N, C-alpha and C positions, 0 to 999 in steps of 0.2 A: 691438340695444338698447344704449343709452348710459347710464352712471351717472355722477353727479357725483363728482369727485375728493374724497377725504377732506380735502384741504387747504381746500376751500371751507367746511368746517364747523369746522376747527380753526385756520385762518389768523388771524393777528393783523392788525387794521386799524389802522395807525399813525395817530395823531391829529395829530402835529406835523410841521412841515416838515422834510424830511430823514429822516423815519422811513419806512422802506419796509415792505412786507408780507413775511411769512414764508411761503415755499412757492411764491409766484409773484409776478410783477411786477404793478404796477398796470395795465399796459397789456394784461394777458391778458384774454381774453374767455371766455364760457361754452364756446366750442368748444375752447379750450386746456385747460379744466379737466375734461375728460371722458375716460373710458377706454373704448375700443371693444372690447367683449367678443366681437364677431363677427370681429374682425381677427386677423391672425397673432399667435402667442404670443411671437415673438421680434422684435427690432428690430435695426437696424444700429447698432453702437456709434458713439457720437459721436467726432469727431476731437478730439485734444488740440491745444494751441497750436502744436505743430510740424507739424500736418497729418497725423499718423499715427493711424489708427483704433485705439482701445483695445480690447483683448480683453475679452469679457464673462466673468463668473465661471464660466459654464457651460463655457467652453472649457478651463478648468483642471481640470474634474472628469473623472476617468478613467471611461470608458464601457466596459461589458462587451464591446461588439463591436470595440473597438480592439485591434490585435494585441498590444500590450504588456500588456493586461489578461488575456489568455488564460492560464488555468492550465496549468502544465506537466503533461504526461501522467504519471500515477503510475508510478513506476519499477517497482514490483512488477507492476502490471497489464500494462505493456509487456513485461516479461519473460515473464509467463504467456502472453501473446498470441504471443510469438515461439516459445515452446516448443510451443504448440498444445495443444488439449485432447484430441487424438487419442491412443489407446492404442498406436498403432504407433510403433516406434522410428524416428526420422528416419534416412534412408539415408545422409545426408552427414555423420554425426557429430553432436556436441552442437549444439543449437539456440541455446544461450546460453553465454557465457563465465563463468569463475569470478569475474572482476571484476564482471560484471553481476549475478551472484547476490549477491555481497557488498554491492553498492550497494543492491540490492533489500531485502536483510535490514535494512540500516540504516534504511530508510524504513518497515519493517513496524510496524503499529500494533496488531496482535493476534497471538495464538498461531496462529490459523487461517491468517493470511497467511504466517507463518514456514513452516508446513507446506506450503502451496501452492508457495512458492518452492523448498523443498527437492525437491519432486516435479518441478518444472520443471527443476531442475538435473539430475535423473536422466535426462531425455529425451536419448537418444543416447549415454549413458554406461553405463547398466545395463539389464538385461533388464526388471526390475520394481523398484518401490520402494514401501515401505509406511511408514505412520506409525501407531504403536500408542500409545494413551493409557492412562494409569493411572486405573482406575476402581475404587476401594475395594480396592486390592491386586491387581487383575486387569488385565493388559495386553490390550487389544482393538484391532483394526484400525479406525482412524477414517477415514483417507484412503489411497488407493492409486493407483498408476499402472502401466500396462503390460498386455500381453496376459495374460488369465487372472486379472487382479486382482479380478474380480467373482465368482469361483467361490464356491460355498457354503462350501467348506472355509476360505476366507479370512475370511468374516464370522463363521464359527462358532468361530474360534480364540480361546482364552482361556489366558493364561499367568499362573500364580500367581507373583507376584513374591517371595513369601516362601519358595518352594521352589527347589531348584537348577535352573538353566537358563542358556542362553547370555546371557540378559538380565542375570542376576545376575553372570555373569562379566564382561560389558561394563561394569558399574558399577565394577568393581575394576580393569579392564585399561585398555589404551591406548584413545584415542578417535581414529579408529574402531578397533574390534576386528574381526578376520577369523576366521570359523568355516568349516571345510571339511567337518565331519561332526558328526552329533549325538552328544552325550555322555550322554544320559539320556532318559527318557520325554517330558519336555516339549520337549526339543530335537527329538525325532523328530516331534512334532506341528508344531513350527515349520517344520522343513524340508519336511515333507509339504505344508503349506498354502501356504508362501510361495516355494518354489523347486522346480526340477527336480532330478533326481538328479545327483550329482557337481558341484553348483554351490557357489560360495563366497558366503557372506553377509557383508556389511559392516554393522556395527551400531555406533551410538553413541547414548547417552542424552542427552536434553534436560533440563537442570536448571532449577529456579527456587527461589530461597531455599534452595539446598543440597539440595533434594529432587528426585528424578526425576519428571517429569511426562509424559514421552513417550519413545518409542524410534524412531529412524530405522533402517530395514532396507532394504538394497539387494541384489538378486541380481546378482552379477557374472558368473556363468557358470562353466564348468569351467576356463577358463584361469587361471593364477596372477595374483594382483593385483600389478601393478607398483608400485614405490615412488612414482612420480610421482602415480599415482592416489590412493594413501594420503595423501601429503602435501597434495594439493589438497583432498581430502575433510576432512582434519584442520583446514585453514583454515576451511572452510565450517562444520564442526561447532563450532569455537571461537566463531565469530561468532554462530551460531544460539543457542548457550548464553548468550552475552553479551546478546543481544537479549531472550531469554526472561526472563533475570534482571531486565533493565530493565523489561520489561512487568509483572512481578510485584513490583516493588519496593514499591509502595504498594497497600493493599487496595482 
């Protein structure tokens, strides 16, 4: 089907000599004034005076399938994939480096992502890792990693943050803090639920607006915690707190 060009209806017909028409020349015919709707949607660009074909506007539009338009893989998701969702400790050591974890934390857009990155960091470094969130003054396990992390004792654990516990001590001590034995009834419940006997627990709180919103707990095992491990985890803890503060800066 062929439709008449709009220029046929809006073109000016010059009356005097030397006055041309607007939109097409006087020599054009009806065949020149039609648009073929059944033909191809694109046409070859006309050549300029130098004989070089001009690019169409379409060629300047970035298309999704072009390589440079492909979105970069989210850093946090790449890290989580590298660490694997398995609860087994990687046999060849940590699946991700500390620098990868720091970069992933920088791109985190939610508190949940921060927690997942911290658990991914734990793979290959600790036996187990837990994230306990503050819910009306009670700390409960929200996320966990490692063998035995799905035990009923883990999900049933509730720690009163207003009563003495290693969490209360971690709020006042260094970040991270190391605990080798329970010091009270609540600590006994924490050690019983989150680690094996004679294990060391590494704990640091996550703050937002100056208030603790969660606690990271990692079971290191019976061997002493070396200084390098503490220093590296301290870097991770500081960055995680910084990101949580940024995420909660505005209501």
